[in-house]
N, C-alpha and C positions, 0 to 999 in steps of 0.2 A: 324233612326241613328242620334246620337248626335255627332257633330263635334265641339269640344271646344278648346279654348286656355287654358293654365293653370289657368287663372283667372276664378274662378268658375262661370259658367253660361254665360260667354262671348262667343257669337257666332263667329265662324271663317268664313270669306268670303272664299268660296271654291276656288276663283280665286287665292288666295295666294299659295295654294298647286299646282294648275295648273301651275302657274308661276314657282314654284320650279322645276317642272318636265318637263318644256318645252324644255330645252336643256339637252344634255347628262350629267349625273352626276355619280360620284362614290357612289354607294348605298350599304349599309351593313344591312343585315337583320338578326335578331336573335330572339330567343324564350326562353322559360323557361328550367330549368334543367330537364333532363330525358324527352325529348319531346315525346308527344303522337301523335295520328293520326291528331288531329286538329292543333296542333303546327306545324307539318311537312307539312300537307296539305296546311295550310294558308301561311306558309313561302315559299314553292315552287310554290304555285299558284301566289303569288305576284311576286316572282322571274321571272316567265315566262311572266307575264304581263309587268313588267318594262323592261325586255330584249327586248320585241317587240317594246318598245318606244325608244330603242337605248341607254339605260343606261348600265353602267358597274356594274353588280350586283353580290354580293357574299352573300351566306347564311352561317353564322357561328353559329353553335349550341354549347351550353356550354358543353354538355355531350353526351355520346352514347345514341342511341334510338333503339327501337325494330327492329330487322332484318326484320320482316314481312312488314315493311314500305319501304323497299328498292326497291319496284316495282315503286315507284313514279317517274315520269319523271324528269330527271336530278339529281336524288339522288346521283349519282356518283360525282357531283360537290359540294356537301355539305362538309364544313370543320368543323371538330369537335375540339373544343378548347382544351379539355383535352388531345388530342393527338397531336395538332399542335398549341401550345400556342403562339409562336413567330409570326407565320403567321397570326393567328386570330386577334391578337392585332395590327399588322402592317396594316392589312386591315381596322381595325377600325380607326386607326390614319389617313389613307388616305381618309376616307369617307367624302363626302359632306352631305349626308343624312343618318340617321340611323332609320330604322323601327324596333320597338319593338313590337312583336306580341304574343298574348295569355298570357300575364302576365302584371301586373300593379304595381308591387312592386319589386324594384331592387334586394332585397335579394333572389329572386327566380331565379336569373341568376348568375353563378359563375363570370361573367365579370361585375357585377353590378357597382362596384366602377369605373371601366374604362369607362363604358357607361356614368355614371354621369359626369365624367371629360371630356368627349369628347366635342369638339367644334362644331361638326356637328349638323345640324338641326335634332331634334328628333321628330318622329311621332309615337305615341303609338296607336295600334289598339287592342282592347280587349273587352271582355264581362263579366269580373269578377267585383266584388264589390270593392268600395273604392280605386280608383287608386291614386297612389302617384303623387305628383306634380314635376315630373322630365323631362317631355317632353314639347316641344314647342307647339305641336298640339296633340289633342286626338280625335280619332275616337272610341267612347265608347258607348256601349249600353248593359245593363245587361239583356235586354229582348231578345237579339239575341241568337239563339241556339248554336252558335259557333263563333269563330273568322273567320273561313272560310266564314261564311255567311256575316260577316262584310266586308271581302275583296271583295266579289262580289258587295256589296252595295257601297263600295268605288269606284270600277271601274265604276259602274253605275252612281254614283254622278259626276264623272269626265266626263261622257258622252262618254265613250269609250268601251261600251260592244261590239262594232264591232270588238274589238281585241280579244274577247274570242275565244279560240281554244281548241282542244282536250286536250292538256297538262294542260292548266289552269283549265279546267273543271274537269279533272281527279283528280287533286290535291284538288280543293275546294269541290267536291263531297265527296272525301275521308274524309276530315276534318269534314264535316257536318254529314256524316254517323257515323263516329267514336264517335263524341262528343254527339250525340243524342242516342247512344246505339242502332244502327240500326233503327233509326227513332222512338224511344219510349219516349224520354225525351225532355223537353224544346222546344216543337214544336209549331209553329204558322203558320198561312196561308202563311205568307211571306216566311217561310222556305220551304214550299212545292212549292211556286211559283219559288223561286230561284233554287231549285232542278230540277224543270221541265226545266228551261232554260239550266242548266248544262247537263242534260241528252240529250237534243237536239243536243249536240255536238258529237253525235254518240259514247257515252261512252260504254265501255265493262263492264257492270255492274256485270256480273258473275265473271269476273277476279278480279275486285275490292273487291267484297264481299268474294271471296275465299281467297284472300291475307290477308284481314283483320281478318277474322273469322274462316277460315278453313285451316290454314297454320301452323300446330303445329310440332315442333320437337318431337321426341319420348320422350325425357326427360320432355318436357313441358306437354305432354299429361299424362304421368305417375305422374307428380307432381300434376296436377289437380285432378286426381283420388285419390291420397293420401290425398289431402286437403278435398275432399268431403267425404272420408271414415273416416278419423281420426281427421280432424280439423273443422268439421261443428257441430255447436250446434244450435238446434232448440228450441225456447221458445214458445211452443204452446199457453200457456195462455197469452202471450204478443203479439202474431202475429208478432214475430220477429225471426231472425236467424243471426248467426254470424260465420264467418270463421276467424281463427287466425293462423298466420304463424310465426314461430320462425326463427331466423337467421340460426339455425342448419338445419331447414327444407330446406331453400333455398340453403345452402351449400351441403346438401346431394344430391339434385337433380340438382346441378350445374346450378341453375337458372340464366338466362340472363335477361338483361333489357327488360321489356315488358312481361315477363312470367306470371306475376300476373294480367295483363290487362284483365278486364272483369270478373274476378273471383267473385267479389261481386254480379254480376248478377245471378250467380247460386244460391246463398242464397235467393235472391229475388224471384227466380222461384219456391220456395217451396209453396205448396198450403196454402192459408190463410195468408202467410207472407206479411206484409205491410211495414216492416222496416228491412233493411239488413245492416250488418256491416262487413267490412273486416279490420282486424288488421295485420300489417306487421312490424315485428321487424327489426330495423336497428342497428346492434350491434355497428358498428364503430361510428355512429352518436348518440348512446345512446338515441334513440327516437323511438316511435311507430307511424308509419304513418297509418292514418285511412281513409277509404272510406265509405261513407254513401249513401244509396239509399232508396227511399220510393215510395209507391204507394198511390195516393189519396191526402188527405189534410194534412197529417203529414209533417211538414217542417223540413227536415234534415238540412237545412241552419240555422234555428234558433237553432236547437239542437247542431250543430257543433260550432256555435258562442258562445253559452252559456257555454258549457262544455269542448270544446277541441280546443280552439284557432283557430277555422276554419271558414269556410263559403263556399259560392258557390251559388247553385241554390236550389230552393224549394225541388226538388226531387232527386238531385244529388249534393253532397257536400263532402268536405274533412276536415280533422283536424289532430291533432297530440297530443301525450301524452308523457310526460317526466317520467311517472311512468314505472315500469317494465311491461313486457307483462302480467304476472299474475295479478298484481295490476290493470292494465288497464281493463282486463277482468272483475275483480270483481267490478270495478267502473261502467262499463257499465251495469252489471247485477243489481246493486243497482238502477241505473237510469231507467232501464226497469220496475222495481217495481213502481217507482215514476210516470212513464208515462203510466202505464197499462190501466188506464181508457181511456186515449186519443187513445191509439193504438187499443183498442178493442171496441171502440164506434161504 
């Protein structure tokens, strides 16, 4: 785990953070737009840890997040900025310390400008590439499986794993499980070590997994069936597959936040497929959001960076396209021809 000040490469004495957290403070925690399992798991895991230390803690997320994450302990205390803007910003104004989790560029949070203007001490904890220089302290490691993993290591570095409890462990396990795709991506020995420590808190693993992966509304299940039947293209000669979703599709099935979560993994599950793509059209934003997954040595991080203004991890990345859905599909199909030798090697 790298703990840095904004001066590149300058090590931070951990005692400075310990001193900041020694006496009760007003602490404000946030994460990226459309929070996922890691975003919410790491935010609420840190929330429970800081609460145990006597701090006054609020989690303020910028936008709605999937309903299937509502099982997380203290989910009912989360404030959603798009629904409670005045309250969310008032709490930010009152904060002594701001924790920014699971994102490292302020444009990924609707409150980014207000966060930049805040006079609070800012601590960024993240595992994505190329963090912006907006925080006073950075807990940052691109080799970590998830931000939840880094939250555990942050607690460990503070020497306070004795404060781990069921609530913290449930949240952090959820974050790791979600961001690794049920323990399939970006795994290291330390991920498994940390997971073992969390499981030792008598977690209800069956409940967590059922909530994350077996908790479908009827509309969501029918939507997935529709996508697999009508929106899946398999490119056998390229060892690739793609699912594309129009804004009309999501309107027809009344999709809610999180309903496309994990859909790209169905494409990756086709026999011999090494490279999977999910395209989702956002009509209001006039943009196509893209998820990439791969198996083996093919780096979707490099692919996303080069062609789709994206990035992430070697086998799990994201990007975007300002072309139409049809033109984006055609661009990807041309790129598959260019990468055919690599994908079929």
